[in-house]
VEXLOKE-411959 format. One record per residue: x, y, z of N, C-alpha, C in turn; residue in one letter. Coordinates in steps of 0.2 Angstrom, whole numbers, plus 5000, padded with zeros to 4 digits. Layout:
// residues N
XYZXYZXYZa
...
***
This chain:
// residues 173
518051964948518151914943517551924938x
517651914932517151924927516751854927x
516051864927515651804927515351784920x
515551824915515351804908515851754905x
515551714901516051664897516251704890x
516551674886516751704880516251714875x
515651684876515051704872514551754875x
514751774881514351824884513851804889x
513851734890513351704894513651714901x
513151714906513351724913513551654915x
514151644918514451584920514251564927x
514051614931513851604938513151584938x
513051534943512351504944512251514952x
511551524954511351534961510851484963x
510851464969510451414972510251434979x
509651434981509351454987509151394991x
509351384997509151325001508751355007x
508251315008507751335014507651265018x
507751275025507651215029507351235035x
507051185039506751195045507251195051x
507151225056507551225062507751155064x
508351135064508651065065508451045073x
508451095077508251075084507551045085x
507151065080506451035080506450965078x
506850955072506950885070507250845075x
507750865079508050825084507550805089x
507150855091506650835096506150775093x
505950785087505550735083505950665083x
506550675082506950605081507050565087x
507050605093507150565099506550565103x
505950575100505350575104505150495104x
504550485106504250415108504050375101x
504450375096504350335090504950305088x
504850245085505450205083505750235077x
506350215075506750235069506350225063x
505950175062505550155056504950205056x
504650225061504150265061504350345060x
504950355063505250425061505350435054x
505650385051505850385044505250385039x
504750345041504050345038503750415038x
503850445044503550515045503950565040x
504550555039504950605034504750585027x
504650525026504450505019503750535017x
503350525022502650545021502550625022x
503050665024503050735024502750755031x
502650715036502450735042502950765047x
503650745045504150775049504650805043x
504950865044505350885039506050845039x
506350845033506950805032507550855035x
508050825037508650865040508950915035x
509250965037509551015033509950985027x
510350935029510850905024510450885018x
509850855019509450825013509150885009x
509050945012508851005008509451035004x
510051035007510651055004510851014998x
510850954999511050904994510550894989x
509950884991509350874987509150804987x
509350754991509150694991508450684995x
508050634993507350624996507350554998x
507050535003506850475006506250445002x
506350394998505750364994505450304997x
505850254999505550195002505950175008x
505550145013505850125019505450065022x
505750025025505449965028505949935033x
505849885037506249865042506949835038x
507449865040508149845038508249875031x
507849915028507949945021507750015021x
508150055017508050125015508250135008x
507850175005508050204998507950274997x
508450304995508450384993508550394986x
508250444983508450464977508750534976x
509150544971509450614970509450624962x
509250684961509250714954509950754953x
510450724951511150754950511150814946x
511450864948511450934945512150964945x
512251014941512951054941513151074948x
512651084952512851104959513151054963x
513150994961513450934964514150914961x
514350954956514950944952515650954956x
516150914954516850934956517150964950x
517850984950518151024945518150984938x
517950924938517950884932517250874929x
516750914931516050904929515750844929x
515950804935515550744937515350754944x
514850724947514650734954515150714958x
515350754963515850744968515750684972x
516350644973516250584977515950594984x
516050654987515850664993515050664993x
514750684988514050684987513750614987x
514050574983513850504982514050464989x
514550484992514750454999514150475004x
513950535004513450565008512750525007x
512650515001512050484999512050405001x
512650375001512650305003512650305011x
513050355014513050355021512350365024x
511950415021511250425023510850365022x
510850335017510450275016510550215020x
511250205021511450145025511250155033x
511450225035511250235042510450235043x
510050255038509350255039509150175039x
509450135035509250065035509350035042x
509950055045510050035052509450065057x
509350125056508850165060508150125060x
508050095054507350065054507250005059x
507849985061507749925065507749945073x
507850005074507950025081507250055085x
507250035091506650055095506650135097x
506150165100506250235102506850235107x
507050295107507650315111508250285110x
508350245105508950215102509150235095x
509750255094509950285088510550255085x
510850275080511450255078511850305074x
512550295073512950335070513550295066x
513750325061514250295057514850295060x
515250235061515950235063516450215058x
516150185052516650175047516250165041x
516550195035516150185029516750175023x
516550125019517050115013516550125007x
516850165002516450174996516850154990x
516550124985516850104978516550144973x
516850184969516550224964516650184957x
516150164954516150124948516150164942x
515750214941515650254935515450324937x
515650374933515450444935514750454934x
514450494939513850524939513850594936x
513350614932513350684929512550704929x
512450764927511750784927511350744922x
511750724917511450684911511250614914x
511450594920511250524923510550534925x
510250584925509550604927509450584935x
509050534936508950514943509350454945x
509650454951510050404954509650384960x
509650314962509350284967509850254972x
509850264978510250224983509850184987x
509950124987509650074991510150044996x
509950035002510350005007509949955011x
510349905013510049855017510549825023x
510249805028510649775034510949715032x
511649705033511949645033511949605039x
512049635045512049605052511949665057x
511549645062511349695067511449665074x
511849685078511949665085511749715090x
511949705096511749755101512049815101x
512749815099513049885099513349905092x
513349855087513549875080513149845075x
513049875069512749845064513149865057x
513149815053513449825046512849825041x
513049865036512549875031512849895024x
512449875019512749895012512249935008x
512549975003512150014999512450014992x
511950034987512150034980511850094977x
512150134973511850184969511850164962x
511250164959511150144953510750194949x
510750194942510450234938509750204936x
509350234932508750214930508750154926x
509250134922509350074918509750024923x
509750024929510049984934510749974933x
511050034930511750034930512050054937x
512550024939512950034945513450084945x
513350144949513750194949514250194955x
514050164961514450164967514150114972x
514550084976514250044981514750044987x
514450034993514850044999514549995005x
514949995010514749955016514950005022x
514549995027514650035033514549995039x
514850025045514749995051514450055055x
513950045059513650095063513650075070x
513750125075513650115082512950125084x
512750075088512050085091512050105098x
511650155100511750185107511050215109x
511050225115510450255118510450335118x
509950365116509850435116509850465123x
510250515125510150545132509650595132x
***
């Protein structure tokens, strides 16, 4: 397939992703620290972010008990066929932030996993959107389940997407 467009420019773009061994991250995640301390360690650069963060390009920016915020610089590599950021990327950003918000409330050797997520897409995100921020906070947390909500907004506080999630809370083996 020819990679040049009609004006002779190269249509093909390339991107290289580098990540750390996920088994090391797994050991760090289940070690003798709380979920909040784990996420603070990622935010502060003491623990490497998971490979998905490197692949998609989101970064943990703020974290506190029951709250997490991630940022993403949307680019062409996030696009669907219609030149907007793929809904799966935005869903992943919401899922990551919402699960992290739940994780901040959990002690060592307890973790969580998404069992349900619902996302509402309000407005398309493009590379011109510049930086988007996803903030998530706990709605309710019980012994086995937690509900959490998240919002993706632009720099002018414009809402792009929002969602709710249910997470299962369980002991790490």
